[in-house]
N, C-alpha and C positions, 0 to 999 in steps of 0.2 A: 472434571471437578468432583465426580463421584468417587474418585480415588483419593481425594483429600479428606482426612478425618474431619468429622463434623465439628469438633471443637476448634478447628482452625479455619472455619469459613462460616458465612451466614447460611441460613436455611435457603435452599434453592429448589424451585419447582419449574421444570421446563415441560410444557404440554407435549403430549405424544405427537400431536398433529404438527407441531413446529419441527420436531426431529424428522418426521416423515417427509415433510415438504423440503427440508434442508437436504436430506439424502437424495430424494428424487430429483431435485433441481441440479445436482452435480452433473450427472450424465446428460441431462437435457441441455443445460447451458454449454457444456463442453462440446456438444455436437455442432454448434454453430460454425466453428472454424472448419470442421470436417465438411459441413454442407457448403461452405463458401468455395472450398477447393473442388468439390464435386460439381457444383454448378459451373465452375470455370472450365472444366474439361468435358462436361456433359454434351455440349453441341457436337463434338467430334465422335463420341462413343455412345451416347444415350445415357440417361440418368442412372438407371439401375446398374449398368455395366461400369459406369464411372464410379458409382458409390462402392461397388464391390472391389474395384481396384484400389480406391483410397483406403478402405477399411482393412485390406489384406496386405498392401505393399507400402503404403505411405506411413512414415513414423507417426504422424498425427492421427492416422486412422487406427493403427495398432495400439497406440496409447489410449485412444477412446474405447477400443474393445476391452482393454484392461480396466479402464474406469467404470464401464458398465458392469462388468463381472464383479469387481470389488464392491461397487455400490449395492448390487443385489444381495451380496453376502452381508454387508453392513445393515441393509434394510431388514434382513432376517434377524440379525442380532438385536437390534433396538426394539423389535416388535415382541421379543420374549416377555412374558408376563412378569417374571421375577428377575429384576436386574441385580445381578451379583457383582462383586468386585472383579471376578474373572471376566464376565461379559463386558464390563466397562473397559478393562484392559485390552480385550480383543477388539472392541470398537475403536479404541485409540490407535492400535496397531494398523487396523484397516484404513483409518483416516490418513495415517502416515503413508501407507501404500498408495492412496489416491494422490497425495502430494508428489510421490515419486513418479507416477504416471504423467502428471502435469509437467513436472520438471523434464521428463524424458522427451516431451514434444515441444519444449521451449526453444526460443531463438538461440539462447546460450548453448543448449545441447547440440544444435545444428552446427555451431561454430567450433565447439570444443566439447566432445562427448563426455569425457571424464570430469574435467573441472567445471564445465557448464552445468551438467546434471547435479553434481555435488553442491555447487554454490547455490543453484536455484532451489534445490530441495531444502537446504539448511535455511535459506532466506524464507521460504514458505513456512517451515516449521516454527521458526522464531516469531514470525509475524502472527501465525495462527495461535500460538500459545499466549502471546501478549494481548492481541485483539480478542481472541476467543474468551479468555477469562474476563476481560472488561465487559464484553457484551453479555455473557451469561450472568455474571454477578450483577451488572448494572440494570439489566432488564428483567431478570428472573429471580432475583433474591426476594424472599418474602419477609425478611426482617434485616436488621443491622446488628444482630448479636454477633459476638466474637469478631467485631470489625478490626480491633487493634491486633488480635491474633492473626487475622487474615492479612493485614498490611505488613506484619512482621516478615512473612515469607513472600508475599506478592511483590513488594517493593524491590527485593533483590532479584526476583524472577524477571520483573520488567526491565531492570538495569541490565541483566544478563542478555535478555532478548534484544534490547537496543544495541548493545555492543556487538552481538552476533549479526544483527541486521547491517550494521555499519561495515563490518569486515566482509561479509558475504556480498554486500552491495558493491563495495569497491572491486571485488573480484569479478562480479558480473559486468560492471562498467568497463573494466579492463578488457573483457572478452568482446563486449558488444559495441563499444563506442570508441572511435579513434579521436580522442580529445573531447572531454566533457563539455567545455564551454562552446566549442565550435558546433556541437550537436544541437545547440539551441536554435539553430537555423531551420531545423526540420521538426515535424510533429512529434517524433519520438523524443527528441531532446527537450521540447517544450513541456511535454508531459512529465518527463523525468525531473525537470526543474521545479514544476509545481508540486510534485510529490515531495521533494526534499524541503521546499519551503513550508509545506504543511506540517512538517515535523517540528518546526519552531514552536507554534502555539500548543501543539500536542504535548511536547515535553514540559512546557510551562504549566499546562493544565495538570499533567500527571504529578509534577512536583508540588504544586499548590494544593491539589486535592488531598494528597497524602499528608502534607504538613498540617493543613487546616483540620483534617479529620482527627489526626493524632492529638492536636492541641485542644480541640473542643470536646472530643469524647473523653479525654483524660480528666476533664473537669465536669464530667457527668451532665453536660448540657443536652438539649434535645436536637442537636445538630443531625441532619439527615445527609449522609455522604452520597446517597444514590444519584441525585440529580447531577452532581459533578461528574460521577463516573459515567453516567449516560451521555453527557455532552462530550466527554473525552472519547467515548466509543463512537459518537456521531462524527466527530472530526476524523477519527481513524476510518470510519466508513467512507467519508468523502475521499480520503487518501487512497482507499482500495478501489474506488470507482475510477479515479484518475489513473491509477496503476493499470487497471483492467483496460482502460481506453487506449493508453499509449503503447502498451505491450502488444496490441493488435497491429500496430504500425511497424513497418520494416525498420530495423536499426539503420542509422545513417552510414553511408559508404564513406570511402576515403575522400572523395571529391564531391562536394555539393555545388549544384548550379542553381541559377535563378528559378528554373522550372520546378525544382524540388523544395523550394522554400515553404515553410509553414505559413498559412494565411495569417496567423496571429503575428508572426515575426514580420511579415510584409506590412501589416497594419502599422507597426511601429517604424518601419523603414520602407515607405511606399515606393521610393524611386531607386532603391538599391539594385545594383547589378552584381551578381555573384558568379565568379568564374571558378573553374577547378583549381583548388589550391588556396582559395580565399579563406580568411580566418576572422575571428571576432576579437576586437580590441576594445578598450574602454577610454572614454573621455569624460571630463567633468563639464557640466553645463547647468544652467539655472534650473531646469527640470529635475535633474538628478539631485541637486542640493535640496530642493523642495521635498522630493520623495524621501531623501535621507532623513530630514527632520520629521517627516510624517511617519516614517518607520520607527524612529526612536520614540516619538511621542505615543504611538499606538502600542508599542511594547511596554512603555511605562504605564499607560492606561490599563493594559491587560493585567499586569502585575498588581496594580493598585486596586483593580476591580475585585480581586480575590479577597481583599481585606475589608471591603465595605459590606457590613452585615445585611443591610436591607436591599442590596442589589441582587436581582435574580441571576442565577447562573447563565441564563440565555443571553444576557447582555455581554458577559465575558466571552461567550461563543461568537457573538457578532464582532466584538473587538478583535478576537483571534483571527477572524476572516479578513478584517481590515489590515491586520499585521501582514498577512500573506500577500494581499494585493499591493500594499505599499512597497514591500521589499521586491516584489515581482516587477512593478513599474519602475522602481529604482534601477534594477538590473537591465531592463529593456531600454530605458532612456539613456543609460550610460554606454550601452554597447554600440559599436560601429563595425562596419565591414572593412577589413584590411585586404588590399589586393595581394595576389600571389607574390611571394618573395619579399613581402614587406619586412624591413629590418629596423623598424623604429623603436624596438624594445617594448612594444605593446604587450599588455597582459594577455592578449589573445593567443600569444605564442607560448 
């Protein structure tokens, strides 16, 4: 944001301690997967020898080595007293290198080195640009000056990021998942589904906050767009937490059995038996009809809440969460397990 001319954005102040904590947290949090593998092989080799092997020979270990090295350089850059445009550009490039290190150690990279790393890195960059701007402006803007000028470029930036996320996301799913719907049977697929459902209220929030801000600020009202941007950032934060949780799970294999079922999926289908080659199909029942109406009503309520002047933005946030839950319950109650070789024309195939 320091590279954006001041006349095209509100005034922003990010405390130095926030930047320091952010940079330091990257290698610390990235170390947990390294530690997990180390503890797995430590009983045979001893902790320190296992740690040395992981850091020097495992992809996730060498990626962490690079993460630590880049983070230390980035730490040096942001602690410089005088922050110039050049230093800001260097900091941005170092951040992109951190994303490359993370993409290098991802599940997608393990399955397809070139396409996996490229898709994962592009996905990370697009998400970071979109979410990063929202969080920085939403929580660290000191005023709302130049807001229309800010929206004029950020709206198109966000649209470009969403399109990039969609394309790179499809590429990643093609690498990692053998059938998107069938993946709902395992934890990885459940997390992926929740992530995608969260996009629905996020996009509605983004569109509404942009349109409402333009309309009200053009009429010189005292409208404050920051609470709307903060709630959109909060929803995106929830999305990132869900993403972080399910990406730590192994991607589903070609054949899922009952033992590998997600506990959440089992809760909706307690007596189901899954064999290798089973798939998910869909049926219509009374529960699905109720949740369909609930989904439509909650979406209408969410859109309507944007135009009620005295309604706090927090209410819209709660309704947005209800939208996600209703659509999720709709999908879970309509899904059924089809036996291997089922040829009934079900949507699960």
